[in-house]
N, C-alpha and C positions, 0 to 999 in steps of 0.2 A: 149323583151320577158320576161329582168326581172320584167320588170313592172308586165306582167299577170304573173308571176308564182305568184312573193308577192302576189297580189288582190286573186289569187286562195287559199293561205295558208292564208290568213286575214278572207276570204271569207267562209273556213272552220271547221279557226280556234272561228270565232266566235261564233257560239250558243253554245261551250261548253262552254264558258265562259258566258254565260245569264242561262247553263240550271245547275248552281252548287246550292247545295242549302247550304242556314245559315241556322246552331243551336243554340240557344241561352237556354241555363242551369241555371235557376237560382235555386240554394240550401235556404231554409229556414231553421234555425239552434237554439232552442228554449235551453234557459240552465236556469234553474228553482236555485233556496238556500235552500238548508232546513232550514226548517224553525228550528229557537233555541227559544230556552224558559229559561226562570231564573229564578230559585225558591228561594228566601230567608226567609231562616226561622231563628228565635230572640228568643232565649231559655236566660229567665237570671240565672245565677248563682250567691253562696253569698258563700263569705269569712264570717269567725265568727274567730276572736281572742281580743289582749290587743293592743289597740293604741299606737304606742311606738314616733309616729311622726302626726304630726297634724297642716296642713299650709289653711285658711280657703280659699275657691274657686283655690288653687292649688293642693294638694298634699295629700294623709294620706297616711300611714304606720299600714300597723295591722301583731301584731307578731301570727301566729296560729301557728297549729301541726307543718307544714314543713314550716315553717321557718318565717321570713319580707317578704313580701308582698308588694309592692308600689303599688298605683290606685293615675290616676287623676282627681282629679276632674271638672267637667264641671260648667256650669251659673246652668242648669238644675238635680240639684244633690240636695237631699234635705239630713236634720240630722233629724233625726224623736224618737219619744220614743215609749217606746212597745206597747204605746197606739197608735201611729199613729199622735200625736202633734209635730209640728214644734217646735225643740230644738231652741235656740237662742246663749244659752254663745257656746263657742267656744269647741271645743274639748279637753281632757287633757289626756296627758300619763297616761298609768296604765289601761285607761275605755273601758269596756266588751261592743263594735262592732261585727254587721255582715254590710259586703259592700254585697248589692247587684248592680250586676252589667252584660253587658252585651258583647258578641264579645269573640275573641280568648285572648289568652296572650297580643300577645306586641299589643293591639290595643284594650284595655278594657275600657269601658264606664260607668262610673259608674253611674245608676239612685238615689239611694239610701244608708243614712247611717241610721243604725237603732241601738239606743243607750238601749243596755239591761239592763244597773243597776240606 
């Protein structure tokens, strides 16, 4: 009798197991990064004054209206006269010059030095 009851229960439960539906959900997520643009503008500024110290290829200190200003000279910096011709003689203390540079105060890059006298 136990076998009959167990057989009937299995017969009644079996169709329920096959009647289950399975649901699969797929979710797609798309993320986009905002476009970034970097705009660099470079303007050339100059400082005019009198040379106080000059080390060729290294530094120049110019004393202007607002006090002495130090500049680092790179290999690209040229020393020219007012006509634009390259000056081969080293600068001397007391010469009037204009130092053309780019960049903020902490990282000035000298483009050229124009000797005014």
